[in-house]
PDB file of N, CA, C, O and CB in Angstrom:
ATOM      1  N   MET A   1      80.173 104.839  79.040  1.00  0.00           N
ATOM      2  CA  MET A   1      80.556 106.003  78.968  1.00  0.00           C
ATOM      3  C   MET A   1      81.540 106.184  79.914  1.00  0.00           C
ATOM      4  O   MET A   1      81.386 105.813  81.078  1.00  0.00           O
ATOM      5  CB  MET A   1      79.592 106.819  79.044  1.00  0.00           C
ATOM      6  N   ALA A   2      82.944 106.942  79.350  1.00  0.00           N
ATOM      7  CA  ALA A   2      84.372 106.998  80.418  1.00  0.00           C
ATOM      8  C   ALA A   2      84.083 107.910  81.168  1.00  0.00           C
ATOM      9  O   ALA A   2      83.370 108.804  80.714  1.00  0.00           O
ATOM     10  CB  ALA A   2      85.882 107.341  79.853  1.00  0.00           C
ATOM     11  N   LEU A   3      84.443 107.965  82.257  1.00  0.00           N
ATOM     12  CA  LEU A   3      84.466 109.038  83.314  1.00  0.00           C
ATOM     13  C   LEU A   3      85.303 110.291  82.731  1.00  0.00           C
ATOM     14  O   LEU A   3      86.402 110.385  82.185  1.00  0.00           O
ATOM     15  CB  LEU A   3      85.161 108.447  84.735  1.00  0.00           C
ATOM     16  N   ALA A   4      84.034 111.449  83.183  1.00  0.00           N
ATOM     17  CA  ALA A   4      84.582 112.449  82.436  1.00  0.00           C
ATOM     18  C   ALA A   4      85.788 112.969  82.616  1.00  0.00           C
ATOM     19  O   ALA A   4      86.197 113.764  81.769  1.00  0.00           O
ATOM     20  CB  ALA A   4      83.909 113.318  82.450  1.00  0.00           C
ATOM     21  N   THR A   5      86.671 112.608  83.837  1.00  0.00           N
ATOM     22  CA  THR A   5      88.058 113.109  83.943  1.00  0.00           C
ATOM     23  C   THR A   5      88.992 112.221  83.296  1.00  0.00           C
ATOM     24  O   THR A   5      90.150 112.574  83.523  1.00  0.00           O
ATOM     25  CB  THR A   5      88.474 113.294  85.343  1.00  0.00           C
ATOM     26  N   SER A   6      88.915 111.329  82.668  1.00  0.00           N
ATOM     27  CA  SER A   6      89.833 110.182  81.959  1.00  0.00           C
ATOM     28  C   SER A   6      90.920 111.126  81.338  1.00  0.00           C
ATOM     29  O   SER A   6      92.107 111.024  81.645  1.00  0.00           O
ATOM     30  CB  SER A   6      88.962 109.136  80.659  1.00  0.00           C
ATOM     31  N   GLY A   7      90.448 112.043  80.457  1.00  0.00           N
ATOM     32  CA  GLY A   7      91.356 112.813  79.844  1.00  0.00           C
ATOM     33  C   GLY A   7      91.834 114.127  80.270  1.00  0.00           C
ATOM     34  O   GLY A   7      92.180 114.955  79.427  1.00  0.00           O
ATOM     35  N   LEU A   8      91.878 114.374  81.539  1.00  0.00           N
ATOM     36  CA  LEU A   8      92.546 115.379  82.083  1.00  0.00           C
ATOM     37  C   LEU A   8      93.636 115.111  82.737  1.00  0.00           C
ATOM     38  O   LEU A   8      94.403 116.047  82.964  1.00  0.00           O
ATOM     39  CB  LEU A   8      91.868 116.004  82.781  1.00  0.00           C
ATOM     40  N   GLY A   9      93.926 113.939  83.140  1.00  0.00           N
ATOM     41  CA  GLY A   9      95.142 113.438  83.809  1.00  0.00           C
ATOM     42  C   GLY A   9      95.352 113.812  85.229  1.00  0.00           C
ATOM     43  O   GLY A   9      96.446 114.011  85.759  1.00  0.00           O
ATOM     44  N   LEU A  10      94.018 113.894  85.866  1.00  0.00           N
ATOM     45  CA  LEU A  10      93.888 114.184  87.357  1.00  0.00           C
ATOM     46  C   LEU A  10      94.352 112.729  87.945  1.00  0.00           C
ATOM     47  O   LEU A  10      94.180 111.647  87.383  1.00  0.00           O
ATOM     48  CB  LEU A  10      92.199 114.687  87.854  1.00  0.00           C
ATOM     49  N   ARG A  11      95.076 112.990  89.397  1.00  0.00           N
ATOM     50  CA  ARG A  11      95.454 111.694  89.819  1.00  0.00           C
ATOM     51  C   ARG A  11      94.509 111.669  91.195  1.00  0.00           C
ATOM     52  O   ARG A  11      94.376 110.532  91.650  1.00  0.00           O
ATOM     53  CB  ARG A  11      97.213 111.508  90.034  1.00  0.00           C
ATOM     54  N   GLY A  12      94.003 112.455  91.747  1.00  0.00           N
ATOM     55  CA  GLY A  12      92.820 112.319  92.756  1.00  0.00           C
ATOM     56  C   GLY A  12      91.979 113.368  93.111  1.00  0.00           C
ATOM     57  O   GLY A  12      91.961 114.382  92.413  1.00  0.00           O
ATOM     58  N   VAL A  13      91.396 113.282  93.935  1.00  0.00           N
ATOM     59  CA  VAL A  13      90.123 114.250  94.699  1.00  0.00           C
ATOM     60  C   VAL A  13      90.395 114.608  96.134  1.00  0.00           C
ATOM     61  O   VAL A  13      90.063 113.853  97.048  1.00  0.00           O
ATOM     62  CB  VAL A  13      88.602 113.418  94.776  1.00  0.00           C
ATOM     63  N   LEU A  14      90.896 115.564  96.300  1.00  0.00           N
ATOM     64  CA  LEU A  14      90.965 116.206  97.792  1.00  0.00           C
ATOM     65  C   LEU A  14      89.649 116.994  98.045  1.00  0.00           C
ATOM     66  O   LEU A  14      89.163 117.814  97.266  1.00  0.00           O
ATOM     67  CB  LEU A  14      92.305 117.298  97.978  1.00  0.00           C
ATOM     68  N   VAL A  15      89.094 116.585  99.378  1.00  0.00           N
ATOM     69  CA  VAL A  15      88.120 117.513  99.882  1.00  0.00           C
ATOM     70  C   VAL A  15      88.072 118.055 101.136  1.00  0.00           C
ATOM     71  O   VAL A  15      88.059 117.255 102.071  1.00  0.00           O
ATOM     72  CB  VAL A  15      87.075 117.049  99.771  1.00  0.00           C
ATOM     73  N   ASN A  16      88.039 119.375 101.407  1.00  0.00           N
ATOM     74  CA  ASN A  16      88.465 119.847 102.786  1.00  0.00           C
ATOM     75  C   ASN A  16      86.857 119.951 103.070  1.00  0.00           C
ATOM     76  O   ASN A  16      86.005 120.624 102.490  1.00  0.00           O
ATOM     77  CB  ASN A  16      89.581 121.421 102.948  1.00  0.00           C
ATOM     78  N   CYS A  17      86.739 118.975 104.252  1.00  0.00           N
ATOM     79  CA  CYS A  17      85.070 119.006 104.895  1.00  0.00           C
ATOM     80  C   CYS A  17      85.024 120.270 106.112  1.00  0.00           C
ATOM     81  O   CYS A  17      85.977 120.557 106.836  1.00  0.00           O
ATOM     82  CB  CYS A  17      84.598 117.172 105.830  1.00  0.00           C
ATOM     83  N   GLU A  18      83.755 120.892 106.131  1.00  0.00           N
ATOM     84  CA  GLU A  18      83.475 122.003 106.548  1.00  0.00           C
ATOM     85  C   GLU A  18      83.630 121.200 108.301  1.00  0.00           C
ATOM     86  O   GLU A  18      84.389 121.592 109.188  1.00  0.00           O
ATOM     87  CB  GLU A  18      81.902 122.745 105.806  1.00  0.00           C
ATOM     88  N   ASP A  19      82.900 120.312 108.362  1.00  0.00           N
ATOM     89  CA  ASP A  19      82.285 119.708 110.121  1.00  0.00           C
ATOM     90  C   ASP A  19      82.489 118.344 109.650  1.00  0.00           C
ATOM     91  O   ASP A  19      82.735 117.988 108.497  1.00  0.00           O
ATOM     92  CB  ASP A  19      80.261 120.062 110.814  1.00  0.00           C
ATOM     93  N   ALA A  20      82.337 117.526 110.842  1.00  0.00           N
ATOM     94  CA  ALA A  20      82.408 116.076 110.894  1.00  0.00           C
ATOM     95  C   ALA A  20      81.089 115.390 109.920  1.00  0.00           C
ATOM     96  O   ALA A  20      81.095 114.340 109.277  1.00  0.00           O
ATOM     97  CB  ALA A  20      82.317 115.624 112.594  1.00  0.00           C
ATOM     98  N   LYS A  21      79.944 116.449 110.092  1.00  0.00           N
ATOM     99  CA  LYS A  21      78.983 115.590 109.292  1.00  0.00           C
ATOM    100  C   LYS A  21      79.042 115.593 107.911  1.00  0.00           C
ATOM    101  O   LYS A  21      78.500 114.767 107.177  1.00  0.00           O
ATOM    102  CB  LYS A  21      77.712 115.902 109.557  1.00  0.00           C
ATOM    103  N   ALA A  22      79.992 116.936 107.430  1.00  0.00           N
ATOM    104  CA  ALA A  22      80.062 116.791 106.139  1.00  0.00           C
ATOM    105  C   ALA A  22      81.101 115.539 105.913  1.00  0.00           C
ATOM    106  O   ALA A  22      80.735 114.822 104.982  1.00  0.00           O
ATOM    107  CB  ALA A  22      80.462 118.159 105.491  1.00  0.00           C
ATOM    108  N   ARG A  23      82.176 115.163 106.481  1.00  0.00           N
ATOM    109  CA  ARG A  23      83.037 114.074 106.453  1.00  0.00           C
ATOM    110  C   ARG A  23      81.998 113.137 106.515  1.00  0.00           C
ATOM    111  O   ARG A  23      81.807 112.616 105.417  1.00  0.00           O
ATOM    112  CB  ARG A  23      84.141 113.976 107.532  1.00  0.00           C
ATOM    113  N   ALA A  24      81.404 112.815 107.229  1.00  0.00           N
ATOM    114  CA  ALA A  24      80.585 111.348 107.446  1.00  0.00           C
ATOM    115  C   ALA A  24      79.991 111.008 106.084  1.00  0.00           C
ATOM    116  O   ALA A  24      80.152 109.944 105.486  1.00  0.00           O
ATOM    117  CB  ALA A  24      79.234 111.424 108.651  1.00  0.00           C
ATOM    118  N   PHE A  25      79.103 112.325 105.576  1.00  0.00           N
ATOM    119  CA  PHE A  25      78.582 112.229 104.025  1.00  0.00           C
ATOM    120  C   PHE A  25      79.407 111.648 103.178  1.00  0.00           C
ATOM    121  O   PHE A  25      79.209 110.541 102.676  1.00  0.00           O
ATOM    122  CB  PHE A  25      78.318 113.493 103.380  1.00  0.00           C
ATOM    123  N   TYR A  26      80.364 112.356 102.978  1.00  0.00           N
ATOM    124  CA  TYR A  26      81.698 111.879 101.855  1.00  0.00           C
ATOM    125  C   TYR A  26      82.002 110.535 102.409  1.00  0.00           C
ATOM    126  O   TYR A  26      81.952 109.781 101.438  1.00  0.00           O
ATOM    127  CB  TYR A  26      83.324 112.964 101.876  1.00  0.00           C
ATOM    128  N   LEU A  27      82.250 109.949 103.315  1.00  0.00           N
ATOM    129  CA  LEU A  27      82.849 108.748 103.612  1.00  0.00           C
ATOM    130  C   LEU A  27      81.444 107.887 103.212  1.00  0.00           C
ATOM    131  O   LEU A  27      81.661 106.789 102.700  1.00  0.00           O
ATOM    132  CB  LEU A  27      83.520 108.635 105.282  1.00  0.00           C
ATOM    133  N   HIS A  28      80.329 108.192 103.354  1.00  0.00           N
ATOM    134  CA  HIS A  28      78.938 107.362 103.325  1.00  0.00           C
ATOM    135  C   HIS A  28      79.148 107.133 101.807  1.00  0.00           C
ATOM    136  O   HIS A  28      79.407 105.987 101.438  1.00  0.00           O
ATOM    137  CB  HIS A  28      77.304 108.248 103.843  1.00  0.00           C
ATOM    138  N   VAL A  29      79.048 108.213 100.828  1.00  0.00           N
ATOM    139  CA  VAL A  29      78.949 108.186  99.651  1.00  0.00           C
ATOM    140  C   VAL A  29      80.037 107.637  98.988  1.00  0.00           C
ATOM    141  O   VAL A  29      79.648 106.745  98.234  1.00  0.00           O
ATOM    142  CB  VAL A  29      78.671 109.253  99.293  1.00  0.00           C
ATOM    143  N   ILE A  30      81.147 107.786  98.957  1.00  0.00           N
ATOM    144  CA  ILE A  30      82.361 107.051  98.556  1.00  0.00           C
ATOM    145  C   ILE A  30      83.160 106.944  99.671  1.00  0.00           C
ATOM    146  O   ILE A  30      83.754 107.853 100.250  1.00  0.00           O
ATOM    147  CB  ILE A  30      83.122 107.667  97.459  1.00  0.00           C
ATOM    148  N   PRO A  31      83.126 105.475  99.997  1.00  0.00           N
ATOM    149  CA  PRO A  31      84.199 105.003 101.236  1.00  0.00           C
ATOM    150  C   PRO A  31      85.619 104.593 100.601  1.00  0.00           C
ATOM    151  O   PRO A  31      86.473 104.003 101.262  1.00  0.00           O
ATOM    152  CB  PRO A  31      83.571 103.535 102.150  1.00  0.00           C
ATOM    153  N   ALA A  32      85.744 104.866  99.606  1.00  0.00           N
ATOM    154  CA  ALA A  32      87.179 105.008  99.159  1.00  0.00           C
ATOM    155  C   ALA A  32      88.153 106.357  99.594  1.00  0.00           C
ATOM    156  O   ALA A  32      89.380 106.394  99.495  1.00  0.00           O
ATOM    157  CB  ALA A  32      87.080 104.976  97.622  1.00  0.00           C
ATOM    158  N   PHE A  33      87.323 107.380 100.067  1.00  0.00           N
ATOM    159  CA  PHE A  33      87.964 108.454 100.640  1.00  0.00           C
ATOM    160  C   PHE A  33      88.717 107.967 101.874  1.00  0.00           C
ATOM    161  O   PHE A  33      88.272 107.046 102.560  1.00  0.00           O
ATOM    162  CB  PHE A  33      86.985 109.537 100.953  1.00  0.00           C
ATOM    163  N   VAL A  34      89.872 108.597 102.153  1.00  0.00           N
ATOM    164  CA  VAL A  34      90.861 108.114 103.135  1.00  0.00           C
ATOM    165  C   VAL A  34      91.009 109.777 103.696  1.00  0.00           C
ATOM    166  O   VAL A  34      91.165 110.735 102.938  1.00  0.00           O
ATOM    167  CB  VAL A  34      92.452 107.179 102.389  1.00  0.00           C
ATOM    168  N   PRO A  35      90.905 109.868 105.418  1.00  0.00           N
ATOM    169  CA  PRO A  35      91.322 111.243 105.880  1.00  0.00           C
ATOM    170  C   PRO A  35      92.799 111.003 105.831  1.00  0.00           C
ATOM    171  O   PRO A  35      93.488 109.984 105.774  1.00  0.00           O
ATOM    172  CB  PRO A  35      90.734 111.744 107.412  1.00  0.00           C
ATOM    173  N   LEU A  36      93.127 112.672 105.885  1.00  0.00           N
ATOM    174  CA  LEU A  36      94.652 112.913 105.854  1.00  0.00           C
ATOM    175  C   LEU A  36      95.122 112.601 107.505  1.00  0.00           C
ATOM    176  O   LEU A  36      94.557 113.160 108.445  1.00  0.00           O
ATOM    177  CB  LEU A  36      95.037 114.695 105.287  1.00  0.00           C
ATOM    178  N   PRO A  37      96.061 111.780 107.652  1.00  0.00           N
ATOM    179  CA  PRO A  37      96.766 111.804 109.155  1.00  0.00           C
ATOM    180  C   PRO A  37      96.799 113.111 109.988  1.00  0.00           C
ATOM    181  O   PRO A  37      96.412 113.226 111.151  1.00  0.00           O
ATOM    182  CB  PRO A  37      98.284 111.425 109.021  1.00  0.00           C
ATOM    183  N   SER A  38      97.401 114.213 109.084  1.00  0.00           N
ATOM    184  CA  SER A  38      97.464 115.339 109.945  1.00  0.00           C
ATOM    185  C   SER A  38      96.165 116.139 110.065  1.00  0.00           C
ATOM    186  O   SER A  38      96.218 117.030 110.912  1.00  0.00           O
ATOM    187  CB  SER A  38      98.526 116.202 109.488  1.00  0.00           C
ATOM    188  N   HIS A  39      95.132 116.028 109.471  1.00  0.00           N
ATOM    189  CA  HIS A  39      93.925 117.013 109.492  1.00  0.00           C
ATOM    190  C   HIS A  39      92.739 115.714 109.169  1.00  0.00           C
ATOM    191  O   HIS A  39      92.706 115.072 108.119  1.00  0.00           O
ATOM    192  CB  HIS A  39      94.050 118.516 108.085  1.00  0.00           C
ATOM    193  N   ASP A  40      92.165 115.597 109.893  1.00  0.00           N
ATOM    194  CA  ASP A  40      90.912 114.634 109.998  1.00  0.00           C
ATOM    195  C   ASP A  40      89.804 114.869 109.319  1.00  0.00           C
ATOM    196  O   ASP A  40      88.979 113.984 109.093  1.00  0.00           O
ATOM    197  CB  ASP A  40      90.433 114.524 111.217  1.00  0.00           C
ATOM    198  N   LEU A  41      89.676 116.153 108.908  1.00  0.00           N
ATOM    199  CA  LEU A  41      88.587 116.760 107.936  1.00  0.00           C
ATOM    200  C   LEU A  41      88.951 116.789 106.564  1.00  0.00           C
ATOM    201  O   LEU A  41      88.132 117.150 105.720  1.00  0.00           O
ATOM    202  CB  LEU A  41      88.241 118.166 108.272  1.00  0.00           C
ATOM    203  N   THR A  42      90.249 116.398 106.225  1.00  0.00           N
ATOM    204  CA  THR A  42      90.642 116.455 104.851  1.00  0.00           C
ATOM    205  C   THR A  42      90.782 115.143 103.949  1.00  0.00           C
ATOM    206  O   THR A  42      91.745 114.386 104.074  1.00  0.00           O
ATOM    207  CB  THR A  42      91.869 117.103 104.863  1.00  0.00           C
ATOM    208  N   LEU A  43      89.823 114.945 103.094  1.00  0.00           N
ATOM    209  CA  LEU A  43      89.990 113.540 102.734  1.00  0.00           C
ATOM    210  C   LEU A  43      90.319 113.497 101.375  1.00  0.00           C
ATOM    211  O   LEU A  43      90.070 114.411 100.588  1.00  0.00           O
ATOM    212  CB  LEU A  43      88.805 112.702 102.998  1.00  0.00           C
ATOM    213  N   VAL A  44      90.962 112.286 101.047  1.00  0.00           N
ATOM    214  CA  VAL A  44      91.769 112.075  99.572  1.00  0.00           C
ATOM    215  C   VAL A  44      91.017 110.765  99.017  1.00  0.00           C
ATOM    216  O   VAL A  44      90.321 109.971  99.650  1.00  0.00           O
ATOM    217  CB  VAL A  44      93.693 111.757  99.744  1.00  0.00           C
ATOM    218  N   VAL A  45      91.423 110.764  97.381  1.00  0.00           N
ATOM    219  CA  VAL A  45      90.899 109.298  96.906  1.00  0.00           C
ATOM    220  C   VAL A  45      91.639 109.390  95.759  1.00  0.00           C
ATOM    221  O   VAL A  45      91.770 110.413  95.087  1.00  0.00           O
ATOM    222  CB  VAL A  45      89.194 108.971  96.651  1.00  0.00           C
ATOM    223  N   SER A  46      92.080 108.412  95.556  1.00  0.00           N
ATOM    224  CA  SER A  46      92.802 108.508  94.184  1.00  0.00           C
ATOM    225  C   SER A  46      91.870 108.178  92.815  1.00  0.00           C
ATOM    226  O   SER A  46      90.846 107.536  93.050  1.00  0.00           O
ATOM    227  CB  SER A  46      94.057 107.420  94.232  1.00  0.00           C
ATOM    228  N   MET A  47      92.053 108.452  91.780  1.00  0.00           N
ATOM    229  CA  MET A  47      90.770 108.319  90.649  1.00  0.00           C
ATOM    230  C   MET A  47      90.559 107.038  90.515  1.00  0.00           C
ATOM    231  O   MET A  47      89.435 106.590  90.288  1.00  0.00           O
ATOM    232  CB  MET A  47      90.990 108.898  89.138  1.00  0.00           C
ATOM    233  N   LYS A  48      91.973 106.053  90.681  1.00  0.00           N
ATOM    234  CA  LYS A  48      91.708 104.639  90.387  1.00  0.00           C
ATOM    235  C   LYS A  48      90.536 104.324  91.195  1.00  0.00           C
ATOM    236  O   LYS A  48      89.422 103.984  90.797  1.00  0.00           O
ATOM    237  CB  LYS A  48      92.911 103.682  90.701  1.00  0.00           C
ATOM    238  N   SER A  49      91.038 104.519  92.633  1.00  0.00           N
ATOM    239  CA  SER A  49      90.147 104.150  93.768  1.00  0.00           C
ATOM    240  C   SER A  49      88.594 104.494  93.394  1.00  0.00           C
ATOM    241  O   SER A  49      87.624 103.737  93.365  1.00  0.00           O
ATOM    242  CB  SER A  49      90.627 104.976  95.128  1.00  0.00           C
ATOM    243  N   LEU A  50      88.681 105.797  93.136  1.00  0.00           N
ATOM    244  CA  LEU A  50      87.366 106.576  92.795  1.00  0.00           C
ATOM    245  C   LEU A  50      86.420 106.017  91.567  1.00  0.00           C
ATOM    246  O   LEU A  50      85.212 106.158  91.376  1.00  0.00           O
ATOM    247  CB  LEU A  50      87.799 108.074  92.407  1.00  0.00           C
ATOM    248  N   ARG A  51      87.432 105.329  90.808  1.00  0.00           N
ATOM    249  CA  ARG A  51      86.342 104.796  89.838  1.00  0.00           C
ATOM    250  C   ARG A  51      86.072 103.409  89.904  1.00  0.00           C
ATOM    251  O   ARG A  51      85.136 102.927  89.266  1.00  0.00           O
ATOM    252  CB  ARG A  51      86.672 105.050  88.454  1.00  0.00           C
ATOM    253  N   ALA A  52      86.967 102.586  90.769  1.00  0.00           N
ATOM    254  CA  ALA A  52      86.312 101.101  91.341  1.00  0.00           C
ATOM    255  C   ALA A  52      85.104 101.352  92.425  1.00  0.00           C
ATOM    256  O   ALA A  52      84.354 100.388  92.577  1.00  0.00           O
ATOM    257  CB  ALA A  52      87.614 100.110  92.220  1.00  0.00           C
ATOM    258  N   SER A  53      84.847 102.438  93.137  1.00  0.00           N
ATOM    259  CA  SER A  53      83.829 102.572  94.005  1.00  0.00           C
ATOM    260  C   SER A  53      82.858 103.065  93.369  1.00  0.00           C
ATOM    261  O   SER A  53      81.796 103.141  93.988  1.00  0.00           O
ATOM    262  CB  SER A  53      84.076 103.252  95.059  1.00  0.00           C
ATOM    263  N   LEU A  54      82.898 103.540  91.989  1.00  0.00           N
ATOM    264  CA  LEU A  54      81.745 104.357  91.387  1.00  0.00           C
ATOM    265  C   LEU A  54      81.753 103.508  89.985  1.00  0.00           C
ATOM    266  O   LEU A  54      82.084 104.161  88.995  1.00  0.00           O
ATOM    267  CB  LEU A  54      82.051 106.225  91.236  1.00  0.00           C
ATOM    268  N   PRO A  55      81.384 101.946  89.761  1.00  0.00           N
ATOM    269  CA  PRO A  55      81.762 101.425  88.631  1.00  0.00           C
ATOM    270  C   PRO A  55      80.267 101.821  87.739  1.00  0.00           C
ATOM    271  O   PRO A  55      80.390 101.673  86.523  1.00  0.00           O
ATOM    272  CB  PRO A  55      82.252  99.734  88.840  1.00  0.00           C
ATOM    273  N   ALA A  56      79.211 102.191  88.106  1.00  0.00           N
ATOM    274  CA  ALA A  56      78.337 103.104  87.268  1.00  0.00           C
ATOM    275  C   ALA A  56      78.825 104.038  86.182  1.00  0.00           C
ATOM    276  O   ALA A  56      78.474 104.092  85.003  1.00  0.00           O
ATOM    277  CB  ALA A  56      77.698 103.910  88.114  1.00  0.00           C
ATOM    278  N   LEU A  57      79.798 104.829  86.905  1.00  0.00           N
ATOM    279  CA  LEU A  57      80.223 105.928  85.915  1.00  0.00           C
ATOM    280  C   LEU A  57      81.092 105.347  84.553  1.00  0.00           C
ATOM    281  O   LEU A  57      81.089 105.890  83.449  1.00  0.00           O
ATOM    282  CB  LEU A  57      81.202 107.029  86.788  1.00  0.00           C
ATOM    283  N   GLU A  58      81.698 104.329  84.857  1.00  0.00           N
ATOM    284  CA  GLU A  58      82.370 103.580  83.706  1.00  0.00           C
ATOM    285  C   GLU A  58      81.466 103.004  82.787  1.00  0.00           C
ATOM    286  O   GLU A  58      82.070 102.434  81.878  1.00  0.00           O
ATOM    287  CB  GLU A  58      83.225 102.501  84.168  1.00  0.00           C
ATOM    288  N   GLU A  59      80.074 102.937  82.683  1.00  0.00           N
ATOM    289  CA  GLU A  59      79.433 101.961  81.700  1.00  0.00           C
ATOM    290  C   GLU A  59      79.125 103.094  80.258  1.00  0.00           C
ATOM    291  O   GLU A  59      78.600 102.659  79.232  1.00  0.00           O
ATOM    292  CB  GLU A  59      77.766 101.157  82.519  1.00  0.00           C
TER     293      GLU A  59
END
């Protein structure tokens, strides 16, 4: 099964974490997330990196 977003043309995912606990959760679940240099509670990940970090979604 292909990742559901493959036909949508998405380039990445951006998450605005409410607090440090939420940030730790997202980084634990998807280690490919990277915090923005200007805002530590905003995480981004490209779709390519997301697919690589969650191979079960590609089956």
